[in-house]
C-alpha distance (Angstrom), angle and dihedral (degrees) to the residues before:
residue distance angle dihedral
M1 . . .
T2 3.78 . .
D3 3.80 121.5 .
T4 3.79 126.5 -160.6
I5 3.79 118.2 -143.1
Q6 3.79 123.1 -175.2
I7 3.78 115.3 -154.7
T8 3.78 135.9 -177.9
I9 3.80 111.9 -146.7
D10 3.80 132.2 178.5
R11 3.80 120.8 -114.0
A12 3.81 94.8 -117.6
D13 3.79 118.2 137.9
G14 3.79 110.8 -83.3
S15 3.82 96.3 8.5
L16 3.80 94.6 121.8
Q17 3.80 91.2 45.6
R18 3.83 90.4 52.2
L19 3.81 90.4 50.6
I20 3.81 94.1 50.2
G21 3.81 91.1 45.4
L22 3.79 91.5 52.0
V23 3.80 92.5 50.9
E24 3.80 92.2 50.1
R25 3.83 94.7 44.0
R26 3.82 89.9 52.7
G27 3.80 90.4 59.2
F28 3.79 103.7 -99.0
H29 3.79 133.5 129.5
I30 3.80 117.6 -139.7
D31 3.81 106.1 -132.9
G32 3.80 95.4 177.0
M33 3.77 141.1 -6.9
M34 3.80 135.9 -168.1
L35 3.78 123.7 -168.6
S36 3.80 129.1 -166.1
D37 3.80 130.9 176.2
E38 3.80 119.7 -123.9
G39 3.79 105.7 178.2
A40 3.79 110.2 -85.1
F41 3.80 91.3 3.8
R42 3.78 140.0 53.9
R43 3.77 125.6 -138.7
V44 3.79 113.1 -141.3
Q45 3.79 123.9 -167.7
M46 3.79 111.6 -167.1
Q47 3.78 130.9 -174.1
V48 3.79 106.9 -153.8
R49 3.79 134.3 -178.8
G50 3.79 125.9 -166.7
R51 3.79 118.2 -119.6
D52 3.80 88.5 -129.8
A53 3.80 139.0 10.0
G54 3.81 92.1 -95.2
R55 3.81 93.4 68.9
S56 3.81 116.5 101.5
A57 3.79 120.4 -159.2
D58 3.80 88.6 -156.0
N59 3.82 89.8 61.1
L60 3.81 88.5 47.7
G61 3.80 88.9 52.9
R62 3.80 91.3 53.4
Q63 3.81 89.3 52.1
I64 3.82 90.1 50.1
D65 3.82 89.1 52.1
K66 3.83 88.4 57.9
L67 3.81 92.5 51.7
V68 3.82 110.4 105.0
G69 3.81 110.3 -109.3
A70 3.82 95.7 11.7
T71 3.80 131.1 101.1
R72 3.79 127.4 -178.7
V73 3.80 108.8 -128.3
S74 3.80 101.6 -177.3
Y75 3.78 143.4 -12.3
Q76 3.80 130.0 -151.6
A77 3.79 128.1 179.8
T78 3.79 117.1 -145.2
T79 3.77 122.0 -168.6
Y80 3.77 119.6 -163.3
G81 3.79 109.6 -152.0
F82 3.75 129.9 -170.8
Q83 3.76 124.1 -137.0
T84 3.77 110.4 -128.4
G85 3.78 132.5 -170.7
A86 3.75 137.9 89.6
A87 3.77 127.1 -108.5
A88 3.79 112.9 -117.9
């Protein structure tokens, strides 16, 4: 399962590096990331996937909220399913 988290982060030196480090330390893979500038801030959209089933993107979001200069804007869970069955 891949989750999308949108974050607003300040443009301070090292802020993006701290964000990426936090995500990786909390046991998530970053599958994709988009970054856009908005004046004094940056908007980051990250697609993350837990290394195992015990990882919760909501818990990751709460950790991001505690990161100085970063605020989680939104969170969306996306499940990729596979169609199974054989044609007769």
